[in-house]
N, C-alpha and C positions, 0 to 999 in steps of 0.2 A: 396399513397403519393409518389411523385417523389423524388428520391435520386439524388443529384447533387454534383459533385466534382470539385473543382477549382484547376488547375495545374499551377504553376508559377515557371519557372527556375530562379535561382539567382546565381550570382557570386560576391563574396566580397560585400555583401549587409548588413553588420551588422547594419548599421544605418537605413536601410529601412525595415528589415524583420518584426520587431514588428508592425510597422505601417501598413505594408502590410497585416499581418494576422488579425489585429484588424478590418481594413476596409473590408476585405473579409468576416469576420464573420458577420459583420453588414449587408452587402449586401446579403449574402446567406440566412441569417435568415429571410429576407423579403419574400423569396421564399418558404422555407421549413426548419423545424428544423432538417430534416434528410439530413445533408450536411457533406462534408469533405473538408479539405484544405490540399493540397499536395504540399509542397515546394521541389523542386529538386535543391540540392546544387551541382553546376557544378564545384567541385574542389576548393572551396573557401579557401583562406589562412588566412582569418581573423576569427573573432568570430561568423560568420553567423550561423554555425551549433550549437554552444553552445547556442546561443539565441533561436534557433528553438527547441532544447531539452527542455529548460525551458518552452516554450509555450506549447509543446506537453504534458509535465507533468501536466500543469494546465488545459488543455482542451483536452479531448480524441478525439475530431474531428479534431485535428491538427496533421498532420503527415509529413514525409519527406523522401527523398531518397538522399543519399550522395554518389557522385562518388569518386572513388579512385584518380582521377586527372581530369583535365579539358578536357572534350570531346566535348564541343560546345553546344550552345543554343538549336539547333534542336535535338541533341541526348538527351538532358535533357527533352525536350518536349515529345519525344518518350517514355522515361522511365516513365514519369508521366502518359501518356495515358495508357501504359501497366499496371501500378499499380492501375489505377482508376477503381473501380468496382461500376459504377453508371449508372443511366439512362441517365444522361446528363453530359458532361464534358466541363468545361470552360477552355480555354487556354489563358494565358495572360503573359505579361512581368512582371518582379518582381520589376521594378524601380518606379512603381506607375504613370508612364506616361499613362499607361492603367488604367483608373480609375475604381476601383471595383464597384462604385456606378452605373455604366452602366449595370451591370450584370442583374438586374431585367428587364431592357428593352430588353436585348438579349433573356432572357428566354420567355418573352411575345411574342416576334417576332417568335421564333422558334416553339412555340406552335400554330402558325397559319398554321402549316403543313410543315415546312421546316426541312431539316436534318442538315443544317449548316447555321449559321448566323455569319457574320464577322462585325467588326466595321470599318467604314470609318472615319478616323481621320479628325477632323475639328479644325480650330483656333490653329494651331500648334505653339508652342512658339519659335521655331528655327528662326534664322535670314533669311532674304530674300535671301541672297547669298547661304546659306546652302540649302534652299528649291529649288533654281534654279539649283544648282548642282545635287540635288536629282532627279529633273525632267529630266535632261539630262541623268543621270545615268540609270534611269528606261526606258527612251525612247530607249536608246541603247540596254538595256537588252531585251525589247520587240522585237526589230528588230532582235536580234540574236536568240531568242527562240520562237517567235510567241506566247508567253504566255501573260496572262493578269496581268502584274505587273505594278502598278502605284505608289507605295510608300505610297498611302493613306491607303491601307489595310495592316496592320501588322499581328501579330499572334493572336490578341485579338478576340476571337470567342467562340461560343458554338456549340458542335457537339452532335449528338444523339449516342445512344449505338451502333447501327449498323454501323455508320460511324467509331466509335472508334475501333470496332472489325475488320472492313475491313482495317483500317489503320495499325493495328498490324500485318496483314498478309504480308505487303509489306516488301520485303527482303533486299533491297539495303542498304548499309552502309551510303552512302552520303544522308543525309536527308534535305528536305526543306518542312516544314510543310504545308505552303499555297499551294505550287505547287502540293504536293501529294494529298491534299484534293481535289484540282481541278481535278486531274487525276482520282480520284475515281468516279467522275461523279454524286454524289448524289445532290439532290436539294439544291441550295445555294442562299442566298440573303445577304443583308447588311443593317445596320442602321448607321446613322450619329451620332457622339458624339464628344464632345470637347476633345481634347488631353490635358492631364495634364502635369504638370512639375515634373521633378525628385524631390523626397522628400529630399534626401540627397546624398552626394557623387558625383563622376564624372562617366560619361558613360565609359564602357569598350569596346564599339564597335567603334573602330576608322576607319579611311579611308582605311587603309591597310586590315583590317578584312572584310570590305565591299567588297573590290575588290576580295579578296579570296573567299568570299561567292558568289559573282556574277559569278566567274569562275566555282565554283562548280555547280551552277544552270544551266549554259550553258552546261556543260559537262553531267549533269544528265538528262536534259530535251530536248536537241536539238542536231542534227547533222548539223544544218545550217552553222556553221563556216566551216565545210568541204565542203559543197556545194558552199559557197562563195569563198573558196580557189580554188576549181576546176574551177569555172567560171573565176576567176582572172587569173589562169594559162592558161586557154584556150584563154582568151583575149590577154594576153601577147604573146602567141604563134602566134596568128593571126596577131597582130601588127608587130611582128618580121618578119613573112613570107611576109607580104605586103611590109614592108620596104626593105627587101632583094630583092624581085621581082622588086621593083621600081629601085633599084640601078643596078640590072642586065640589065633591059630594057634600062636604061639610058646609061649604058656602051656599050651596043650593038648598039644602034641607035643614038648615039651622040658622041661628042669628049670628054665627061666627063671621067676623070681619077680617079678611086677609090684610095684614098690615106689616110694615117694617121691611127695611132693606137689608138687614144684617144677614138673614138666611139666604137671600138672593145672592149677595156678594160671596158668601161662603160657598154656595153651590157653584158659582161661576169659577171661582179660583180652584175649587176641587176638580171640576170637570176639565179645566184648563191644564191642571197638573197631570191628570190622567192622560190627556191627549199628548202632552209633551213627552211623558214617559213612553207612550206607545211609539211615537215618532223616533225617540231616541233609541229604543230597542231595535226597531227596523233599521235605523241608521247604522247600528253596530254590525248587523248582518250585511248590509250594503257595503260597508267599509271592508268587511272581510272578503266579499266578492271582488271588490276593487283591488285589494292586495293580491288576490290570486290571479286575476286576469292580466295583471301587468307582466306576469311570466318571468320575473326576475329569479335568478338562481337562489337556492336556499342558503348557500354559503359561497364564499370565495376563498380558494386555497392559495396561500402565498408560497408555501414550501412543503415539500414532502420528503420524509425519510422512509424509504421503502425497505421493509424487512425482507431479507433474502434467505434462501434455503440454508440448512445447517452446513452444507458443504462449502458454502462461500464464506468469505471472511470479512466483508465490509458492506455496510448499507450504502445504497446509492442515494445521493441528494439531487432532487429535481426542483428547480425553481420555476414558478408559474409566472407568466406575464400578467400585469395588472393586478 
């Protein structure tokens, strides 16, 4: 009998977490009675963890990991995968826009011989303007990274044990679940499913967080911005050389008198701006290297509710020092 664990990161989801666990239990029980639900609390400041403790006390298959502070969604996904001891691991968002009822379809597809199956979101409830902005955003991201990012595939997926084990060996601190799964190279496909609506509350992933996340993806998965900056710098140099040569030839072979400081000042400021941009781009990559070589943990766990086998009756609570 296959053992399956569902991992869902949450942040301030006290209004969602009970519904999330209830629907996950219903979906997973269709596959196997040997399942676990692992909710990762990414530093919530509301009653999310208290709600989870109550549910873990009532059902031994419900567990959780609580961070000491907010470390980010993808750090939470990593913590969940590290804690999941299962043949199959389901990863999904905790706001119920990823519908738990799709999990049996994911499981059926992955048993056709795949290592990873992702959900391609259909009929999304967001506005047309939002979806247009997202298409532009991901088109730019694909151009900068050459990655397969389209916005239709989120984190909702199922992965095999060997994929989970390989994922745990990846050492970088800056995590992007979908990109790292792609990089691992195991067989992958997708299924289409309707995207749900948030059950309650407001999304915590705003535009600025998306931009920050996009920057992290670019720095982690591509050096293309450096290539573009180099090409741009060489282009500016060639244009400046051609312009200077044209002025020199005109001055030598005609009565043209070179005069005026405006063009000189514009050129100086332009070249200065290009240089600053180049240095800034290099600085971003150096900064990322600095963050990685410090070797700090990706997250700090304050408390754990360990899901136990069906035969046992209570989840064990373990508190971590620091």
